[in-house]
BAFI-3210 file (N, C-alpha, C; in Angstrom, 3 decimals, decimal comma, padded with zeros to 6 digits):
// residues 268
n [1|2|3|4|5|6|7|8|9|10|11|12|13|14|15|16|17|18|19|20|21|22|23|24|25|26|27|28|29|30|31|32|33|34|35|36|37|38|39|40|41|42|43|44|45|46|47|48|49|50|51|52|53|54|55|56|57|58|59|60|61|62|63|64|65|66|67|68|69|70|71|72|73|74|75|76|77|78|79|80|81|82|83|84|85|86|87|88|89|90|91|92|93|94|95|96|97|98|99|100|101|102|103|104|105|106|107|108|109|110|111|112|113|114|115|116|117|118|119|120|121|122|123|124|125|126|127|128|129|130|131|132|133|134|135|136|137|138|139|140|141|142|143|144|145|146|147|148|149|150|151|152|153|154|155|156|157|158|159|160|161|162|163|164|165|166|167|168|169|170|171|172|173|174|175|176|177|178|179|180|181|182|183|184|185|186|187|188|189|190|191|192|193|194|195|196|197|198|199|200|201|202|203|204|205|206|207|208|209|210|211|212|213|214|215|216|217|218|219|220|221|222|223|224|225|226|227|228|229|230|231|232|233|234|235|236|237|238|239|240|241|242|243|244|245|246|247|248|249|250|251|252|253|254|255|256|257|258|259|260|261|262|263|264|265|266|267|268]
n.u [-100,160|-100,582|-102,243|-100,498|-098,662|-100,359|-101,071|-098,570|-098,055|-100,169|-099,517|-097,135|-097,962|-099,624|-097,758|-096,165|-097,989|-098,445|-095,889|-095,625|-097,667|-096,754|-094,404|-095,427|-096,766|-094,599|-093,247|-095,063|-095,032|-092,382|-092,431|-094,078|-092,473|-090,378|-091,194|-091,037|-092,742|-094,754|-096,903|-099,173|-101,174|-104,359|-106,381|-107,922|-106,181|-104,162|-105,405|-107,113|-109,618|-109,460|-108,034|-105,280|-102,892|-099,715|-097,515|-095,335|-096,094|-097,523|-099,726|-100,493|-101,577|-101,139|-102,196|-101,744|-103,611|-104,404|-105,103|-102,702|-100,687|-101,737|-101,666|-098,915|-098,043|-099,087|-097,796|-095,087|-093,241|-090,119|-089,365|-091,000|-092,726|-094,526|-096,303|-098,710|-101,147|-103,275|-105,752|-104,528|-104,104|-103,947|-101,696|-100,245|-099,412|-097,601|-095,736|-094,860|-094,890|-093,625|-090,978|-089,898|-090,189|-088,792|-086,877|-086,740|-089,056|-091,815|-094,532|-097,295|-099,721|-102,667|-105,035|-106,733|-108,008|-110,491|-110,269|-109,423|-111,755|-113,370|-114,407|-114,606|-115,838|-118,229|-119,516|-119,687|-121,345|-123,682|-124,412|-124,897|-126,546|-129,386|-131,350|-131,508|-129,315|-127,264|-127,447|-126,890|-124,214|-123,070|-123,433|-121,710|-119,278|-119,258|-119,102|-116,521|-115,127|-115,532|-114,317|-111,753|-110,456|-109,538|-107,123|-105,482|-105,297|-104,005|-101,539|-100,470|-100,505|-098,827|-096,436|-095,908|-095,422|-093,154|-091,215|-091,327|-091,026|-091,389|-093,333|-096,285|-099,279|-101,846|-104,888|-107,171|-110,672|-113,446|-115,845|-119,484|-121,355|-123,804|-126,395|-129,283|-132,660|-132,219|-131,371|-131,128|-132,678|-132,568|-130,791|-129,251|-131,365|-133,132|-132,883|-130,543|-128,682|-128,842|-127,851|-125,209|-124,193|-124,377|-122,511|-120,167|-120,025|-119,720|-117,263|-115,624|-115,881|-114,579|-111,975|-111,312|-111,289|-109,137|-107,074|-107,048|-106,295|-103,648|-102,610|-102,963|-104,275|-107,589|-109,208|-112,241|-114,043|-116,644|-118,408|-117,344|-117,952|-120,691|-123,650|-122,463|-122,515|-123,063|-126,019|-126,656|-126,748|-124,636|-122,203|-119,191|-118,120|-117,524|-120,084|-121,109|-118,865|-118,848|-117,076|-114,643|-114,063|-112,560|-112,514|-114,954|-117,009|-115,091|-113,408|-113,772|-111,687|-112,558|-113,555|-111,212|-109,922|-111,889|-113,161|-111,296|-108,828|-109,354|-110,157|-107,771|-105,847|-106,781|-106,347|-103,608]
n.v [024,131|026,394|027,833|028,363|030,042|032,163|032,927|033,719|035,848|037,579|038,083|039,391|041,692|042,793|043,248|045,113|047,204|047,794|048,620|050,832|052,486|052,772|054,091|056,481|057,453|057,802|059,740|061,866|062,272|063,008|065,362|066,988|067,008|068,508|071,087|074,481|076,056|078,777|080,167|082,667|085,447|086,170|085,671|083,511|081,929|081,617|080,102|080,789|080,004|077,294|076,232|074,743|076,383|077,623|078,537|080,140|081,802|083,865|086,647|086,232|083,756|081,138|078,077|074,571|073,144|074,491|074,945|075,320|074,020|071,456|070,668|070,768|068,770|066,509|066,434|066,991|069,185|070,543|072,846|074,962|077,818|079,709|082,407|083,677|085,695|086,503|088,983|090,327|092,759|093,883|095,596|094,716|092,224|092,843|094,307|092,626|089,857|088,771|087,997|085,265|084,698|084,041|083,736|081,037|080,066|078,002|077,677|079,484|080,400|082,282|084,119|087,093|090,405|090,507|091,759|094,313|095,179|095,551|093,460|092,592|094,799|094,954|092,570|092,981|095,240|094,172|092,195|093,640|095,795|097,310|095,780|097,455|099,152|097,293|096,395|098,760|099,078|096,841|097,569|099,757|098,443|096,984|099,074|099,956|097,731|098,025|100,558|100,860|098,486|096,938|098,225|097,871|095,087|094,672|095,786|094,056|091,593|092,181|092,622|090,072|088,676|090,057|089,294|086,542|085,335|082,950|081,451|079,440|080,843|080,583|081,886|081,980|082,099|083,288|081,743|081,555|082,699|081,855|079,397|079,886|080,117|078,212|076,254|078,035|079,799|082,117|085,258|086,878|088,457|087,012|088,673|090,073|087,981|087,221|089,532|089,561|087,155|087,850|089,912|088,502|086,968|089,081|090,164|087,922|087,791|090,135|089,673|087,379|088,388|090,250|088,494|086,839|088,725|089,011|086,653|084,605|081,748|081,405|079,975|078,945|078,513|078,175|076,124|073,917|074,516|074,473|073,433|073,321|075,731|078,357|077,864|075,549|073,226|071,563|072,956|074,349|076,659|079,055|080,604|083,603|083,828|084,441|083,965|083,732|085,920|086,500|084,221|084,093|083,651|082,371|079,624|076,350|073,592|071,503|073,019|074,013|071,626|070,358|072,378|074,279|072,945|070,933|072,529|074,012|071,980|070,827|072,939|073,207]
n.w [058,684|057,093|058,826|060,912|059,635|059,024|061,597|062,551|060,805|061,482|064,151|063,789|062,424|064,379|066,441|065,143|064,896|067,581|068,369|066,726|067,711|070,323|069,825|068,774|071,025|072,731|071,319|071,502|074,265|074,582|073,144|074,768|077,039|076,158|076,210|077,269|079,647|080,640|082,982|083,161|084,478|086,122|089,112|088,280|086,948|088,838|090,735|092,820|095,126|094,797|096,850|098,764|098,675|097,692|100,105|099,698|097,675|098,711|098,791|096,187|095,959|094,690|093,604|094,143|092,873|090,673|087,145|085,521|087,029|087,259|084,572|084,142|085,938|084,698|082,259|082,434|081,521|080,231|081,565|083,963|084,840|087,124|087,416|087,696|089,412|092,107|091,753|089,681|087,136|083,694|083,561|085,772|084,941|082,847|084,322|086,396|085,878|083,631|083,667|083,468|080,751|077,518|074,449|074,299|075,372|074,928|075,377|076,596|078,973|079,831|081,764|081,706|082,202|083,465|085,999|085,238|084,027|086,190|087,734|090,524|091,766|090,353|091,161|093,927|094,007|092,876|094,705|097,035|096,463|094,703|092,034|089,759|090,176|090,104|087,416|086,078|086,867|085,670|082,994|082,898|083,170|080,778|078,970|079,519|078,643|075,926|075,376|076,610|077,488|075,175|074,289|076,525|076,626|074,182|074,839|076,839|075,489|073,363|074,742|075,706|073,301|072,453|074,317|074,227|071,479|070,083|071,226|071,747|072,503|074,759|075,409|077,892|078,622|080,658|082,868|082,565|085,310|086,418|086,410|084,806|085,956|087,868|090,806|092,907|095,480|096,784|097,159|094,403|091,942|089,126|086,950|087,556|087,552|084,882|083,647|084,612|083,565|080,870|080,778|081,228|078,859|077,097|077,847|077,302|074,507|073,699|074,670|073,217|070,602|070,646|071,272|068,985|067,075|067,687|066,948|068,760|070,522|071,524|074,236|075,132|078,173|078,710|077,787|079,127|081,762|081,716|083,209|085,601|086,844|089,304|091,149|089,853|091,255|091,172|091,470|090,178|090,913|093,443|095,322|097,021|099,640|102,785|104,809|103,622|101,661|099,416|097,857|096,688|093,839|092,317|090,663|092,043|093,218|091,593|089,508|088,416|087,578|086,034|084,591|083,593|082,953|080,845|078,440|078,138|077,819|075,430|073,695|073,647]
ca.u [-099,035|-101,123|-102,736|-099,332|-098,128|-101,316|-100,921|-097,302|-098,202|-101,037|-098,753|-096,145|-098,663|-100,066|-096,578|-095,768|-098,933|-098,193|-094,642|-095,875|-098,437|-095,869|-093,481|-096,158|-096,980|-093,322|-092,931|-095,916|-094,524|-091,130|-092,773|-094,524|-091,348|-089,448|-091,777|-090,782|-094,094|-094,917|-098,315|-099,390|-102,569|-105,023|-106,754|-108,473|-105,028|-103,384|-106,136|-107,898|-110,848|-109,181|-107,332|-103,931|-102,052|-098,284|-097,268|-094,300|-096,688|-098,096|-101,057|-100,829|-102,396|-100,973|-102,661|-101,250|-104,737|-104,704|-104,930|-101,329|-099,939|-102,281|-101,114|-097,488|-097,878|-099,445|-097,007|-093,661|-092,446|-088,723|-089,333|-092,317|-092,722|-095,911|-096,265|-100,070|-101,304|-104,598|-105,974|-103,717|-104,643|-103,025|-100,447|-099,498|-098,753|-096,421|-094,748|-094,380|-095,015|-093,025|-089,563|-089,440|-090,331|-087,594|-087,008|-086,843|-090,388|-092,639|-095,956|-097,733|-101,166|-103,027|-106,373|-106,560|-109,018|-111,633|-110,040|-109,431|-113,148|-114,066|-115,122|-114,912|-116,790|-119,515|-120,145|-120,024|-122,511|-124,868|-124,783|-125,290|-127,449|-130,619|-131,203|-131,216|-127,938|-126,430|-127,443|-126,143|-122,780|-122,699|-123,332|-120,473|-118,180|-119,280|-118,593|-115,066|-114,642|-115,533|-113,514|-110,422|-109,806|-108,775|-105,767|-104,725|-104,993|-102,967|-100,270|-099,923|-100,254|-097,626|-095,275|-095,632|-094,803|-091,821|-090,290|-091,395|-091,472|-091,627|-094,266|-097,709|-099,943|-103,236|-105,653|-108,404|-111,726|-114,089|-117,140|-120,715|-121,449|-125,090|-127,372|-130,544|-133,790|-131,612|-131,849|-130,996|-133,972|-132,299|-129,630|-129,493|-132,552|-132,858|-132,419|-129,141|-127,897|-128,806|-126,952|-123,836|-123,804|-124,177|-121,252|-119,099|-119,962|-119,229|-115,825|-114,978|-115,835|-113,533|-110,674|-111,073|-110,958|-107,775|-106,158|-106,947|-105,545|-102,223|-102,233|-103,033|-105,420|-108,529|-109,862|-113,428|-114,350|-118,090|-119,015|-116,855|-118,647|-122,142|-124,150|-121,716|-122,534|-123,803|-127,451|-126,851|-126,805|-123,345|-121,414|-117,727|-117,778|-118,006|-120,961|-120,550|-118,331|-118,613|-115,945|-113,431|-114,692|-111,712|-112,781|-116,268|-117,088|-113,907|-113,552|-113,324|-110,697|-113,222|-113,630|-109,899|-109,606|-112,912|-113,595|-110,188|-107,781|-109,626|-109,996|-106,356|-105,180|-107,195|-105,755|-102,176]
ca.v [024,989|027,688|028,524|028,851|031,210|033,258|033,376|034,440|037,122|038,427|038,504|040,376|042,949|043,336|043,758|046,342|048,266|048,180|049,390|052,136|053,291|053,096|055,128|057,744|057,923|058,291|061,004|062,897|062,556|063,752|066,714|067,715|067,178|069,502|072,418|075,428|076,571|079,867|080,412|084,057|085,823|086,638|084,656|082,322|081,098|081,292|079,050|081,246|079,244|075,858|075,803|074,179|077,460|077,602|079,626|081,018|082,732|084,998|087,116|085,779|082,567|080,141|076,800|073,340|072,572|075,352|074,216|075,238|073,012|070,154|070,330|070,508|067,474|065,446|066,471|067,108|070,004|070,666|073,893|075,501|079,014|080,010|083,772|084,218|086,288|086,986|090,418|090,933|093,440|093,809|096,268|093,876|091,168|093,381|094,810|091,682|088,418|088,336|087,692|083,959|084,546|084,224|083,152|079,582|079,709|077,365|077,672|080,477|080,475|083,503|084,707|088,491|091,337|090,608|092,776|095,620|095,541|095,837|092,256|092,552|095,851|094,564|091,557|093,605|096,085|093,356|091,476|094,524|096,876|096,954|095,223|098,518|099,598|096,206|096,396|099,954|098,816|095,905|098,334|100,545|097,523|096,683|100,268|099,913|096,679|098,602|101,760|100,898|097,185|096,445|098,765|097,242|093,727|094,778|096,070|092,863|090,569|092,588|092,417|088,636|088,319|090,641|088,537|085,116|085,394|081,621|080,712|079,281|081,537|080,171|082,838|081,351|083,031|083,180|081,038|082,192|082,404|081,350|078,656|080,612|079,288|077,076|075,815|079,083|080,366|083,410|085,935|087,792|088,229|086,400|089,745|090,337|086,840|087,320|090,628|089,157|086,189|088,585|090,643|087,528|086,700|090,305|090,203|086,845|088,149|091,148|089,025|086,481|089,182|090,777|087,355|086,445|089,747|088,824|085,306|083,712|080,841|081,647|078,759|079,224|077,535|078,235|074,802|073,020|074,847|074,355|072,420|073,430|077,117|078,610|077,545|074,322|072,068|070,872|074,127|074,378|078,038|079,503|081,758|084,487|083,137|085,528|083,601|083,907|086,689|086,493|083,040|084,227|083,719|081,770|078,173|075,387|072,662|070,810|073,973|074,056|070,361|070,000|073,518|074,977|072,083|070,335|073,452|074,330|070,794|070,679|074,027|072,936]
ca.w [058,332|056,668|060,015|061,649|058,924|059,214|062,981|062,642|060,108|062,303|065,323|063,338|062,154|065,657|067,117|064,465|065,249|068,968|068,407|066,104|068,654|071,436|069,347|068,686|072,385|073,249|070,648|072,087|075,605|074,434|072,710|075,956|077,950|075,617|076,290|078,350|079,857|081,602|083,270|083,572|084,591|087,338|090,091|087,640|086,616|090,039|091,421|093,967|095,256|094,718|098,051|098,610|098,175|097,990|101,054|099,147|096,712|099,437|098,398|094,826|096,159|093,641|094,125|093,519|092,145|089,528|085,892|085,007|087,781|086,868|083,249|084,348|086,584|083,763|081,029|082,762|080,595|080,639|082,581|084,286|085,683|087,494|087,950|087,816|090,741|092,468|091,635|088,622|085,967|082,564|083,909|086,710|084,173|082,166|085,284|087,415|085,591|082,371|083,834|082,976|079,303|076,694|073,117|074,463|075,864|073,893|075,709|077,580|079,219|080,556|081,900|082,119|081,710|084,365|087,028|084,567|083,745|087,445|088,156|091,958|092,112|089,786|091,999|095,209|093,767|092,616|095,923|098,130|096,088|093,999|090,690|088,787|090,408|089,593|085,943|085,669|087,052|084,605|081,746|082,974|082,889|079,344|078,276|079,690|077,742|074,581|075,176|077,205|077,643|074,024|074,285|077,608|076,189|073,159|075,494|077,494|074,478|072,630|075,607|075,711|072,025|072,393|075,163|073,889|070,081|069,515|072,084|071,502|073,604|074,956|076,220|078,360|079,007|081,962|082,794|083,033|086,734|086,899|085,636|084,925|086,378|088,553|092,109|093,918|095,871|097,416|096,586|093,295|091,122|087,821|086,071|087,864|087,068|083,422|083,289|084,921|082,528|079,627|080,874|081,040|077,419|076,459|078,125|076,553|073,085|073,517|074,890|072,083|069,420|070,769|071,188|067,577|066,349|067,976|066,538|069,903|070,576|072,616|074,704|075,939|079,218|078,972|077,603|080,174|083,012|081,564|084,127|086,860|087,286|090,533|091,023|089,084|092,132|091,072|091,079|090,180|091,253|094,740|095,430|098,044|100,812|103,739|105,670|102,811|100,587|098,220|097,041|096,063|092,371|091,712|090,495|093,036|092,667|090,480|088,407|087,772|086,907|085,065|083,793|082,938|082,411|079,536|077,322|077,951|077,273|074,037|072,908|073,496]
c.u [-099,522|-101,616|-101,582|-098,750|-099,044|-101,197|-099,654|-097,398|-099,055|-100,294|-097,752|-096,792|-099,109|-098,904|-096,124|-096,665|-098,699|-096,941|-094,838|-096,627|-097,583|-094,901|-094,147|-096,389|-095,717|-092,955|-093,757|-095,437|-093,247|-091,396|-093,233|-093,359|-090,393|-089,952|-091,257|-092,070|-094,098|-096,404|-098,477|-100,863|-103,039|-105,410|-107,341|-107,374|-104,206|-104,076|-106,856|-109,244|-110,641|-108,511|-105,927|-102,965|-100,602|-097,985|-096,240|-094,881|-097,387|-099,486|-101,444|-101,662|-102,337|-101,262|-102,005|-102,359|-105,174|-104,381|-103,496|-100,505|-100,430|-101,738|-099,633|-097,265|-098,142|-098,490|-095,504|-092,879|-091,029|-088,525|-090,732|-092,143|-094,159|-095,924|-097,645|-100,320|-102,725|-104,675|-105,264|-104,577|-103,596|-101,669|-099,602|-098,777|-097,486|-095,345|-094,102|-094,306|-094,204|-091,557|-089,122|-089,516|-089,015|-087,865|-087,135|-088,223|-091,243|-094,127|-096,238|-099,245|-101,457|-104,542|-106,147|-107,674|-110,184|-111,463|-109,981|-110,858|-113,971|-114,869|-115,543|-115,962|-118,178|-120,225|-120,537|-121,280|-123,778|-125,337|-125,408|-126,338|-128,601|-130,325|-130,844|-129,791|-126,951|-126,328|-126,729|-124,634|-122,264|-122,522|-122,098|-119,260|-118,116|-118,783|-117,070|-114,454|-114,582|-114,450|-112,043|-109,708|-109,038|-107,331|-104,901|-104,364|-103,910|-101,590|-099,660|-099,642|-099,001|-096,364|-094,899|-094,919|-093,383|-090,808|-090,254|-091,868|-091,840|-092,704|-095,645|-098,411|-101,416|-103,896|-106,965|-109,398|-112,256|-115,420|-118,312|-120,915|-122,693|-125,784|-128,717|-131,686|-133,303|-132,185|-131,752|-132,364|-133,807|-131,095|-130,024|-130,783|-132,148|-132,375|-130,958|-128,246|-127,767|-127,823|-125,493|-123,343|-123,526|-122,876|-120,060|-118,929|-119,348|-117,714|-115,089|-114,843|-114,728|-112,143|-110,328|-110,655|-109,532|-106,759|-105,954|-106,135|-104,044|-101,735|-102,245|-104,287|-106,302|-109,220|-111,025|-113,623|-115,852|-118,727|-118,606|-117,590|-120,164|-122,656|-123,470|-121,600|-123,167|-125,289|-127,707|-127,098|-125,545|-122,285|-119,913|-117,221|-118,306|-119,021|-120,334|-120,103|-117,951|-117,444|-114,604|-113,853|-113,884|-111,956|-114,131|-116,140|-115,802|-114,107|-113,060|-112,210|-111,282|-113,362|-112,312|-109,633|-110,609|-113,315|-112,491|-109,164|-108,142|-109,556|-108,540|-105,618|-105,518|-106,560|-104,268|-101,967]
c.v [026,374|028,504|029,109|030,083|032,416|033,843|034,192|035,811|038,088|038,960|039,575|041,727|043,618|043,947|045,066|047,509|048,752|049,035|050,774|053,043|053,702|054,190|056,480|058,324|058,483|059,621|062,138|063,277|063,372|065,186|067,562|068,018|068,260|070,925|073,200|076,236|077,640|080,173|081,799|084,262|086,230|085,455|083,398|081,389|080,735|080,221|079,485|080,517|077,747|075,323|075,311|075,215|077,269|078,791|080,612|082,046|083,899|085,343|086,721|084,509|081,617|078,763|075,632|072,644|073,438|074,618|074,219|074,158|071,614|069,727|070,004|069,128|066,319|065,346|066,644|067,906|070,175|071,797|074,450|076,690|079,460|081,373|084,406|084,664|086,796|088,500|091,089|091,592|093,361|094,441|095,489|092,752|091,704|093,822|093,702|090,220|087,913|087,935|086,348|083,790|084,795|083,631|081,632|079,139|079,178|077,553|078,682|080,342|081,739|083,667|086,126|089,331|091,521|091,679|094,178|096,103|095,756|094,676|092,309|093,592|095,552|093,591|092,124|094,460|095,253|092,610|092,416|095,566|096,373|096,380|096,313|099,036|098,560|096,268|097,628|099,730|097,830|096,655|099,233|099,667|097,189|097,860|100,331|098,866|097,186|099,663|101,602|099,553|096,723|096,951|098,140|095,798|093,735|094,982|094,811|091,762|090,903|092,375|090,936|088,227|088,863|089,808|087,048|084,967|084,039|080,827|080,568|079,864|081,141|081,165|082,171|082,404|082,757|082,446|081,990|081,777|081,618|080,453|079,341|079,649|078,032|076,860|076,891|079,685|081,722|084,041|086,858|087,448|087,570|087,450|090,082|089,210|086,872|088,393|090,240|088,127|086,887|089,363|089,710|087,187|087,882|090,428|089,136|087,184|089,163|090,529|088,127|087,248|089,715|089,646|086,937|087,440|089,639|087,431|084,304|082,850|081,191|080,341|079,138|078,121|077,445|076,854|073,849|073,261|074,694|073,163|072,456|074,880|077,193|078,452|076,267|073,110|071,243|071,898|073,883|075,798|078,332|080,620|082,697|083,643|084,201|085,235|083,738|084,624|086,650|085,306|083,116|084,364|083,273|080,263|077,397|074,532|071,884|071,722|074,111|072,778|069,994|071,113|074,184|074,048|071,491|071,309|073,847|073,169|070,618|071,746|073,827|071,911]
c.w [057,918|057,869|060,813|060,989|059,092|060,619|063,153|061,992|060,924|063,514|064,952|063,094|063,442|066,427|066,490|064,815|066,665|069,075|067,814|067,051|069,837|071,043|069,263|070,063|072,981|072,631|071,229|073,477|075,534|074,018|073,886|076,878|077,471|075,780|077,491|078,513|080,941|081,742|083,884|083,935|085,966|088,224|089,475|087,157|087,841|090,866|092,673|093,973|095,262|095,971|097,744|098,022|098,597|098,900|100,526|098,176|097,386|098,970|096,980|094,853|094,963|094,224|093,397|092,732|090,967|088,228|085,364|085,714|087,429|085,509|083,357|084,935|085,627|082,584|081,225|081,728|081,119|081,633|082,759|085,215|085,875|088,167|088,047|089,250|090,950|092,359|090,482|087,552|084,855|082,900|084,892|085,989|083,519|083,144|086,101|086,999|084,411|082,475|083,285|081,460|078,596|075,318|073,182|074,931|074,724|074,114|076,804|077,735|080,012|080,620|082,387|081,510|082,661|085,424|086,434|084,367|085,008|087,989|089,627|092,330|091,550|090,716|093,367|095,077|093,624|093,864|096,946|097,762|095,223|092,615|089,684|088,943|089,892|088,075|085,410|085,793|086,002|083,289|081,729|082,656|081,399|078,521|078,371|078,757|076,309|074,397|075,563|077,227|076,410|073,983|075,361|077,264|075,117|073,784|076,103|076,478|073,661|073,441|075,686|074,429|071,915|073,169|074,829|072,448|069,483|070,247|071,453|072,715|073,630|075,907|076,607|078,812|080,398|081,818|082,990|084,482|087,111|085,885|085,856|085,196|087,106|089,943|093,187|094,221|096,542|096,736|095,461|092,561|089,805|086,822|086,301|087,361|085,552|082,972|083,522|083,907|081,205|079,622|080,698|079,564|076,678|076,631|077,325|075,074|072,808|073,661|073,705|070,837|069,494|070,677|069,738|066,780|066,579|067,582|067,663|069,821|071,773|072,958|075,610|076,976|079,480|078,859|078,716|081,495|082,913|082,376|085,485|087,318|088,676|090,237|090,229|089,970|092,094|090,681|091,191|090,453|092,654|094,546|096,461|099,241|101,829|104,672|104,943|101,540|099,293|097,316|096,334|094,549|091,680|091,588|091,718|092,426|091,493|089,268|087,673|086,965|085,818|084,127|083,003|082,289|081,047|078,364|077,057|077,301|075,791|073,151|072,675|072,385]
res [m|r|l|s|r|f|t|a|l|s|s|s|l|l|l|g|a|v|l|a|l|t|g|a|g|a|a|q|a|a|e|s|a|a|l|d|y|v|a|l|g|d|s|y|s|s|g|v|g|a|g|s|y|d|s|a|s|g|d|c|k|r|s|t|k|a|y|p|v|l|w|k|n|a|n|a|p|s|s|f|a|f|t|a|c|s|g|a|r|t|g|d|v|t|a|n|q|l|g|p|l|s|a|a|t|d|l|v|s|i|t|i|g|g|n|d|a|g|f|a|d|v|m|t|t|c|v|l|q|s|e|s|t|c|i|n|r|v|n|q|a|k|a|y|v|d|s|t|l|p|g|k|l|d|s|v|y|g|a|i|r|s|k|a|p|n|a|r|v|i|v|l|g|y|p|r|f|y|q|l|n|g|t|c|v|a|g|l|s|e|g|e|r|t|a|i|n|g|a|s|d|y|l|n|a|a|v|a|k|r|a|a|n|h|g|y|t|f|a|s|v|v|s|a|f|t|g|h|e|i|c|s|g|s|a|w|l|h|s|v|n|w|l|n|i|g|e|s|y|h|p|t|a|a|g|q|s|g|g|y|l|p|p|f|r|n|a|v]
***
């Protein structure tokens, strides 16, 4: 009889724990489902390099494998707007991407600043010209990050807050491109790779500081990409792709799902 009562009590406690956990899971799912989510930004948010582009997005190249869509598919928010666009600068975000934002918006994600700082020209210079010319161009980009980019970031971050005053805003950074002393035997010199990685860190630090000043959450992707940089042998980033130059130095589908989605998910 005592064993039966103990068994009954244990079963009751176990059932209660299961129901409590189920209730918590349901509450978390309901919380995600209640979110109104808007995904802004440049090609790192639109998913350039991941393939599977929505034809309706045209030159913006919004991919069904981009981290905002992957998060949406997993969490089923009550509404989702995807306005990130390849090549976007800060001014493009404020001019063309903020339409879906409102006081009802709960969640916003964005990557921005790389194109303002001259990302494409830096990489073109480094691929086609000498090491000294590459490093000089990197230093010019860093000077821009110091002198001009903070004001441009303030402008776009302020515009987001004005249109979506209640939103949680997640600002994601950029990966380091190269694993130093890695498997690459040709291409850029180690000095050029070091300079480019340093510029990425420099840009991330500036973006993180401006995001914090606006009360936004900065989500670094550097750790997630560690071991998956170019020259790692397991890269989640395209190197130069002469057949599709626009995808060069952008995350692959694995880079979106493994490099960008987890930091974003953790920040939400």
